[in-house]
C-alpha positions in Angstrom: 22.0 58.7 37.2 25.3 57.0 36.1 24.9 54.6 39.1 21.3 53.9 38.2 22.3 52.9 34.6 25.0 50.7 35.9 22.7 48.8 38.2 20.1 48.3 35.5 22.9 46.9 33.2 24.1 44.5 35.9 20.5 43.3 36.6 19.9 42.8 32.8 23.2 40.8 32.6 22.3 38.6 35.5 18.8 37.9 34.0 20.3 37.0 30.7 22.8 34.6 32.3 20.1 33.0 34.3 18.1 32.4 31.1 21.0 30.9 29.3 21.8 28.7 32.2 18.2 27.4 32.4 18.2 26.5 28.7 21.5 24.8 28.8 20.1 21.7 30.5 17.5 20.9 27.7 18.2 18.7 24.8 15.5 17.6 22.3 15.8 14.9 19.7 13.0 14.1 17.4 12.2 10.3 17.0 9.9 8.2 15.0 6.4 8.0 16.6 6.5 4.2 16.4 9.9 3.9 18.1 9.9 2.2 21.5 11.3 4.5 24.3 10.9 3.2 27.8 12.4 5.7 30.3 10.8 5.0 33.6 9.3 1.6 33.2 5.7 3.0 33.7 2.9 2.4 31.3 3.6 4.3 28.1 2.3 4.7 24.5 4.0 1.5 23.3 2.1 -0.6 25.9 -1.2 1.0 25.1 -0.8 0.4 21.3 0.5 -3.2 21.6 -2.0 -4.3 24.3 -5.0 -2.8 22.4 -4.0 -4.4 19.0 -3.3 -7.8 20.4 -6.5 -7.9 22.5 -8.7 -6.7 19.7 -7.1 -9.2 17.3 -7.9 -12.0 19.7 -11.5 -10.7 20.3 -12.2 -10.8 16.6 -10.9 -14.3 16.1 -13.2 -15.8 18.7 -16.4 -17.8 18.1 -18.9 -14.9 19.2 -18.3 -13.0 16.0 -19.0 -16.0 13.7 -22.1 -16.9 15.7 -23.5 -13.4 15.5 -23.0 -13.1 11.7 -24.6 -16.5 11.2 -27.6 -15.5 13.2 -27.9 -12.1 11.5 -27.4 -13.0 7.7 -23.8 -11.9 7.7 -24.5 -8.5 9.3 -21.5 -7.1 11.2 -22.1 -6.5 15.0 -22.1 -3.0 16.4 -19.8 -2.3 19.3 -19.4 0.5 21.7 -16.6 1.0 24.2 -17.8 1.6 27.8 -15.7 2.3 30.9 -12.1 1.3 31.0 -11.1 1.6 34.6 -7.5 2.3 35.9 -7.2 0.4 39.1 -3.4 0.6 39.0 -1.0 2.3 41.4 0.0 4.9 38.7 -1.7 7.5 36.5 -2.7 5.9 33.1 -4.4 7.9 30.5 -7.3 5.6 29.8 -8.6 8.0 27.0 -5.5 7.2 25.0 -5.9 3.5 25.6 -9.6 3.7 24.5 -8.7 5.6 21.4 -6.2 2.8 20.6 -8.9 0.2 21.1 -11.3 2.1 18.9 -8.8 2.4 16.1 -8.0 -1.3 16.2 -11.7 -2.2 16.1 -12.6 0.2 13.3 -9.5 -0.7 11.1 -10.3 -4.4 11.4 -13.5 -3.9 9.2 -15.1 -6.8 11.0 -17.5 -4.7 13.2 -19.4 -1.5 13.2 -18.5 1.1 15.8 -20.8 3.8 17.4 -19.9 6.9 19.3 -19.4 6.8 23.1 -21.8 8.3 25.6 -19.9 11.6 25.9 -19.5 11.9 22.1 -23.2 11.2 21.5 -24.2 14.0 23.8 -22.3 16.6 21.7 -23.8 15.1 18.5 -27.3 15.2 19.8 -26.8 18.9 20.7 -25.8 19.5 17.1 -28.9 17.8 15.8 -31.1 20.1 18.0 -29.2 23.1 16.7 -29.7 21.9 13.1 -33.4 21.5 13.7 -33.6 25.2 14.6 -31.1 26.8 12.2 -30.4 24.5 9.2 -32.3 24.2 5.9 -34.9 21.4 5.9 -33.2 19.5 3.2 -29.9 19.3 5.2 -31.2 18.6 8.7 -30.4 15.3 10.3 -33.5 13.9 12.0 -33.5 12.7 15.6 -34.2 9.0 16.4 -32.0 7.6 13.6 -29.1 6.4 15.7 -27.9 2.8 15.5 -28.0 0.9 18.8 -24.9 -1.1 19.8 -25.2 -4.8 20.0 -22.2 -5.2 22.4 -20.3 -3.1 25.0 -16.6 -3.5 25.6 -15.5 -2.8 29.2 -12.2 -3.3 31.1 -9.8 -2.5 33.8 -6.0 -2.1 34.2 -4.3 -3.4 37.4 -0.7 -3.5 38.5 1.4 -5.4 41.0 4.9 -4.1 42.1 7.6 -6.1 43.7 10.7 -3.9 44.7 13.9 -4.3 46.6 16.3 -1.3 46.9 17.2 -0.3 43.3 15.5 -3.2 41.6 11.8 -3.5 40.7 9.5 -5.8 38.8 6.4 -4.1 37.5 3.5 -6.3 36.4 0.5 -5.0 34.4 -2.7 -6.9 33.8 -5.4 -5.6 31.4 -8.8 -7.4 31.4 -11.4 -6.6 28.7 -14.9 -8.0 28.6 -17.4 -7.9 25.7 -21.0 -8.0 26.9 -24.2 -8.5 24.9 -26.6 -5.5 25.4 -29.5 -7.7 24.6 -29.2 -10.1 27.5 -26.0 -9.2 29.5 -24.1 -12.3 28.3 -20.3 -12.1 28.4 -19.4 -13.3 24.9 -15.6 -12.7 25.2 -13.1 -12.2 28.0 -9.6 -11.2 27.1 -6.5 -10.7 29.2 -3.0 -9.3 28.5 -0.1 -9.3 30.8 3.1 -7.2 30.7 6.1 -7.7 33.1 8.9 -5.2 33.3 12.2 -5.6 35.2 13.6 -2.2 36.2 16.9 -1.3 37.7 18.2 2.1 38.8 18.3 4.7 41.5 15.4 6.8 40.1 12.6 4.2 40.5 9.0 5.3 40.9 6.7 3.5 43.2 
């Protein structure tokens, strides 16, 4: 019995030391969400926010917006974000990029914005549920959605040039605004980012 207790004590001590050793390599520092931190040289939150804002600012300064408002008695156009394709060599969270684009468009106050295809499906299910379970004076009728005038589509590409521990990473983001009425491309925007990276831990 004494030997058994001794073995249990030793095993518990080893487990405790292993836990402490595992935690010893972790250090966390809170930073401001707007601070630029570029650890690997890969696409990050700063790239997403800067590219989306600069491209949307350019889109809203171009002639198509003035022409639309002139033809529609000052009415703001309605825009929907379509597919933003990641054609790069690395994993890029396009949902985050789309969210940054949507925020830039909505905050501009220059255009109206409607829900995406996936979001509309959930909203329509809610309307069906309301039709069955909600009071008549609170139900939201079907067939009252606002149709978009334009769809914003895009793609993200990369080119990498690397030698030993040195690398140049080139990102190119292309966005196109298309009229849903007649498929005209009313605006084409492009943003480029080039990063020079040095170090032994490069990712390809």
